[in-house]
N, C-alpha and C positions, 0 to 999 in steps of 0.2 A: 576277395579279390586285390592282389599287389598291385603296386604302380605299374609293374611290366606288364602284366596282363591286363591292366587297364589300357595300356597303351596299343597292345596288340588286338585286343577284343572290340575295343569300341569301333574303328572303322568297319571291320569285319560284319559285326551285328548291325550297325548302320546301314551298310550295303544291303543286308538282306531286308532291313525294314524299307529301304528305299526302293526296293524292286517291286513293292507291293503299294506303297502310297507317294512314291516320289514326283507323281503330278500334281497332287494336291498343293493348295497356296502354301500350307505351313510347312512343306517338305523343304522349304529354304531354311526355315529357323532350326529344324532338325540337322540338316547340313552344316550349319553355322555350330550349332551346339556340340554335335559330335566331333568336330575339328577342334572347338575350344578345349574340350575335354581331355584329347590327344596333348594339345598345346601344355596344358596343366601337369599332365603325366610326365610330358618330356621334360619340363623343366624341373620338376621334383626330382627326376632321375639323374639329370644332368647336375644338380646339386648333390646328389648321393655320390655321384664318381669323382666330383672335384673335392669332397671333403674326405673320402674313404678310400678311394681308388677303384681300380677296374673291379669287376664282379661279374660271375656267370648266374645263369637262372636257368631253371628247369634240368638241374645236373648240368651236362655241358653242351646243351642244345643250343643255348644263346648265351650271349656275353656283352658288357658295355665296357667301352673305354674312353679316353680323352676324345679320339679321334671319331669314333661312330656316334657316341651321344651328343657331340658338337653338330654333326649333320641331323641326326634325329630332331634336335631342338629348332634346327634351322627348317627342317623339311615340315614339322609343326607349325611353326610361325606362318610361313609363306603359304600353308594348306589353309590355315585359318582365315587370312586376309584374302586370300583367293575366294573362299566359299562365300565372305561378307561381298564382295565384288561381284559375284556370280548372280547373286539373289535380284537386283534389278536388271542386271543385263540380260540374263536368261527370261525375265518377264517381259522384257521388251522382244527379245527374238520371238517370243510365243505370240505376243500381240500382232506382231507383223506376218505371222504365220509361218515362219522360218522353221519352229520346232512345234511340234503336236504336243499333247499331253503324253503320248506312249513314250516318245523320245524324250521328254522332259524325264521320266521316270527313269529312263535308261541312263540320262546324264547323270542324274543324282547316285543311282545305284554304282557305276561305273567308277564316278568320280572316288567314292570312298573306297572301292576294291581297289583302286589305283593307288591311293595314298596307304591301305593295308601291305599292298605288295613291296612297297618302298620301304615302309617300317620294318617288314620282314626281312628284307634284303640288308637292310643296315644293321640289324642287331643278331642275325642268326650267325652261329659259330661253325657253321658247314657251308664250305665252298659248293657243294652241288645243291644245296636248299637255297643259297645265294643266286646261281643260275636260274632256279626255278621262280624265285621271287622276281628277278627282272624280265622272266617270260611272261610271268603273271602281269606284271605291270604292263607290258609292251600289249599283253592282248586288250587289256582293259582300254589303254590309250587307241587301239586300233578302232575301236568300237566309238569312242569318243571324236576322233577324227573324222569317221564317216557319218557324224549325227545329221548333218544337214541332207543327207541322200542325194546331193547333185552329182551328176557326172564327174567333176571334177573333184569332189570329196570323197567319193568312192575310188577314184583311181588313186588319189594320194594315199588312202587307208590301204590299200592292196600294195602300193610301193612300198610304203613304210613295213608294213607285214612281210613282204619278200625280201626287201633288203636286209632288214632287223634281224629276219628269221634265218637267213644265210649267216650273217654276223653271229648271232647267239649260237649257231650250230659249230661254228669254228671254235666258238669261247668253250662249248661243250667238250669239244675234242680236246683242247688245251687243259681242261678239267681232268678228264679222263687220263691224260698224260702225266698229270701230278699224281693220280691216285697209282698210277703204274709204279711209280719211285717211292711214294710214301708207305704203300702197302707192304713195301719189304722192310720197313722200319717200324710202322706202327699196327702192323696187321691187316687182314682182310675185312675190316669192318668201317663203321662209321668214324673211328677214330682216324683212319687214313686221311680224312677229308676235314676234321676239326682244326679249326684255325688257329686255335690258343696252343695246341700239342704240335701242329706243325711250326709254328713261328719259333715254340722253345727248341726244335729239333731239325731246324732248318739246313743246318750244315751237314747233316747225314743224308741229304737227299742227293740224287745224283745229277751233277751239275749239267750234263750234257742235255738230259732229259728235260730238266726244267727250263734250260734255255730254248729248246724247241718250243716247249710247252707255252712259254712267254709269248714266243711270235705267235703263237695261235690266239693266244688271249688277246694280245695286243691289236690285232686286226678285228676280233670277235667283239670285244668290249669297246673298243676303239668305233666300231659302227653305231653303238648305243651311244656312245659319247657325241659323235657327230663329227669325228675327226676326217680331214681331208685324205685320200679321196674316198672314203665310205660314207659320204656328208649328204648324198642326194636326195635321201629321204626327207631330210630335216626341212628344208625350205617349204616342201609340198604340204607336209603335213602342218606347219604352222600356218602356211597361207588358206588352207581350206577349213581347218578345224574352229571350232568356237574359241573365242579370245581368251578365256579362263583355262583353257587346256593349253593354250600357247605359253600362258604364263607359268603353269606348274611345269610343263616340257623344259622350259628353258631353266627356269629357277630349281627345280628339281630332280627331275629323273636323271638330266645329263650328270647331275652330280654325283648319283649313287652309282651311275655306270662307272664313273671316273674312280670313285670310290673302290668299287670292285678290283679296278686296274690296279689302283695304287696298293692296295692288300696283296694281289698277287705279285707286284714288283718288290715288296719287302722279303716274301718267301724265296724269289728268284736271287736276289741280291745276298740272302742268307746263305744259300746253297752254292752260288757260283764265285762271290766275290769279284766280278768282273767289271761290272758299271754296264755291262751291255743293256740291261734293261732299260735303265736310265738315258742311256743314249739313244736307244729306239724312242722313247717318248719325246726326248727333245726335238729328234727328227720330224716325227709327227706333229707336234705341237708348233713347231715353227713353220712348217708347210700349210698347216690349217689357218694360220694367223695370217700368212701373204697371200693366199689365195682367197679367203674370205674377205681380206681387205680391198683387195681388187674388185671382187664380185659386188660389193657394195655400191660401186659405181654404175653397174648396169641393172639395177633393181628398177620396176615400176609398181610393185606390189608393196604396201607400208608394212603388212606382217611379214612377208620375204624379206625385206630389209632388214628388221630388227632380228630374223632367223639367222642371217648371215652374221649380225655382229654377235650372237651366241656362240657361232662357231668360232669366231675369232676369239673369243673369250675363253671358250674350252681348251683352245690352242695354248692361250697363255698359261692357265692352270696345269696343263700336262707338261708344258715346258720347264714349270716352277717344279713341279713334284719329279720330273726327271732329271732336273739338277739335284735335286734331293739333299742339301745341305740345310742345315736348321734354318737359315735366313730364308732359303728358297721355300721350304716347307711352310714358314710362317707365311710368307708371302702367297702361296697357294692356298692357305686356309684362308686368310683375310680375304682373298681375291674371290672365292667361294662364296663367302658371307655378302660382300657387297655387290657382287654380280646377280645373286639370287635375289637381293633386295632392289635392286635397282631395274632390273631387266624385267622383271615382273610388276613392279610398277611401271614401266613403260609399256608393258603390253596391257595393263588396264586402261591407260591413258589411250594408247592407239584403238581399243575395243569401243570406248565411247568417240571418239573421233571416226571411226567409220559408221558406227549408228546415227551420229549427227549428220554427216555426208551423204549415207546412203551408199558408201562405196569404199573399196580399200585401194583404188588406184590413185597413186600420190598426186599424178596430173590433175586429179578433180577435187584435190583436198587442199584447201586455199583460205588464209584469212582465220586461222583457228583463233590467234588473239584477240582479233576484234569482234568476233561475234560470238566466240564463249572462250573469255579468257582463263577459265580454269583449266579448261582441256589443253587450250594452246600453250600457257606457261608451263602446264604438267608435261608436255611433250619436249618443250624446250629445255626446261630444268634437267629432266630425266638423259637428254641426249647429251647435255653437257657433263653430266656424272658419268654417263657410260662410256664417253670419248676419253675421261680419265684428266679432267679438269681438276685443280685444285678449289676448294679444299675439300672436295668429296673423296670418301674412301677408297675410289677407284684408284685415283691417283695415288694415294699412299701405298697400294697394293703392287701397283706397276712401278713404283720406285723402288719398292724393296726388290721385287723381282730384277729390274735392271741392275741394283746393286749385286744381287747374289751372282748373276749371271758376268758381270765384270769381273768378280774375284775369281771365279772357276774357268767360265768359258768368254773370254772378252770377244771373240769372233762373233758371238752371238749377238752382241750389242747393236752392231749396225742393223743386221736383219730386223731385230726387235723395234729399234725406232722407225724403220722405215714403213713396218706394219702397221704400226701406230700411227703414223702422219697419214698413211694412204686411208685407214680406217676413218681418223678425222675428218678428212676431206670427202670423203664417200658419205659420211652421216649429214654432214652440215650442208652439203650440196642438196639434199633433199628435203632437210627439216627445216631450212631457213623459208624457203618460198609456202610451204604447208603452215608455218605459224604466222608469217607477215605477208602473205602473199593478198590478192584482192579477193574478199568473200564472195560467193555466189549470193545470189539475190535470194533464193530460199534454202533454209535447212530443216532438218527432222527435230520436232521437239522430243527429247530423250530425258527421260530422268538420269542425271549424273551423280553417281556417287566417287567424289575425290578423294575421302578422307583414307582409305588404304593407301592411294598414292603417294599423299605427302607425308604419312608415317612411314613409308619405304624410304622415300628421299630424305626425309629428316633422320633416320638412322644412319643411312649412308654418309650424310654429312657429318653427323656425330662421330662416326668411326673414322673420318677424314683428319677431324679436328684433334680429337683425344681419345684413343682407345682405353676403355677401363681397364685398370689393373688386373682384375678379375680376370676379364675375358683376355688380355695379352697372356696371361700366366696359363691359362687354358691352350691358347695356341702353342706356346713354347712347350707344354707338356706333350701336346698332340704332335709337334713338329719333330721331337726328341723321340717318341715312340716310332714314328715312320722312320728315322734314320737308323734305329736300331738300338739307341742307346737308354731305352727303357723296355725292359720284358716283364 
């Protein structure tokens, strides 16, 4: 079995095994081990791509280049750290009766199936299979969001399923439109949806059809990204599902949906040479930033608060890739990295805070720094990082994005700064009393594992202070590829 097969087969096999033994005490160790194996395979594959360039696997069925192998590595890292965090978290949920043995088995099986779906979507060379992989990941997370089986959790899962189902149906129609024009160039078989072949012959595709296709893809995959106004499922899914799932939803699944949209944008740009796809992405990105920044001020649930923060940051990434210059693409890739690290770390902290306090209502979470300094300072540091304070990496990526916007679309800078200031105010308005307020007399005793949190925040700090040379080269190669400079 080669490295690529190991990457895809491990979570799939682990998911099957977990469906039988996922309720046993040692299942958490298998969950961690399977995630760690895929992390090792992902890093080895990344080394091969960086050293020897892009390659395909199993004929033309799969491919890896600087862009998707970066996301595969990021996904594997966050999936592994989330598996480590979820071990004590889910044990506590079972101990207090929120999760039964059967639901714990479902959790572990669907977690690995979810990870498999993301790897499949990131590595497939077929736009149709990409659509299927995103639908697979969606179905797995629907079951995870409804894990607690409360009326609110079931309602959130149904809302997630229906809204994203409609969105993914629109993305399917956009994919069919691409096939309708690519089949005239590449024939009526799998080649007409093979990414590498489409990318090489994008200028032969019908510009009008590709423009209409992207409009459907923008709304369809934009729903999965959580862009406004298709975002309504995201706060509910975060608020009602287990916290580890909130971490991977914000830190990983939204990235994969954005990956799909950016891949389609490069095809449309090559076919139309009009820049319309980028302008659409910029519009949705700015709208998402501003609406999410305002919505932060009206939240009462701590997980919903940070879900709107995810919408804000996905808006920033969509704006960056919409601008599409090498500097903007570099900023978007860096922001993907630091947002995944910081936001997943924040959700780890939020999960522990909710368990300690016995509630997700921010009005009842007070004095975390005093009665549990690890959680309190973790929440405060994470909020400082995600708000874009130096020297964390979010500041660096946002500064690069502002610079790129100033060079190409100066009018967007005012809206960008306004959104960032509103988001900063909304976050600290709620976090300050949770960290430094008067703590309640009694809190729950919970085993807390803050190591993944501090590893994530430490890496975000490192990327803000000095991006390693190999990583900067990696980002530059991927940024050039997205602009069409590398084929």
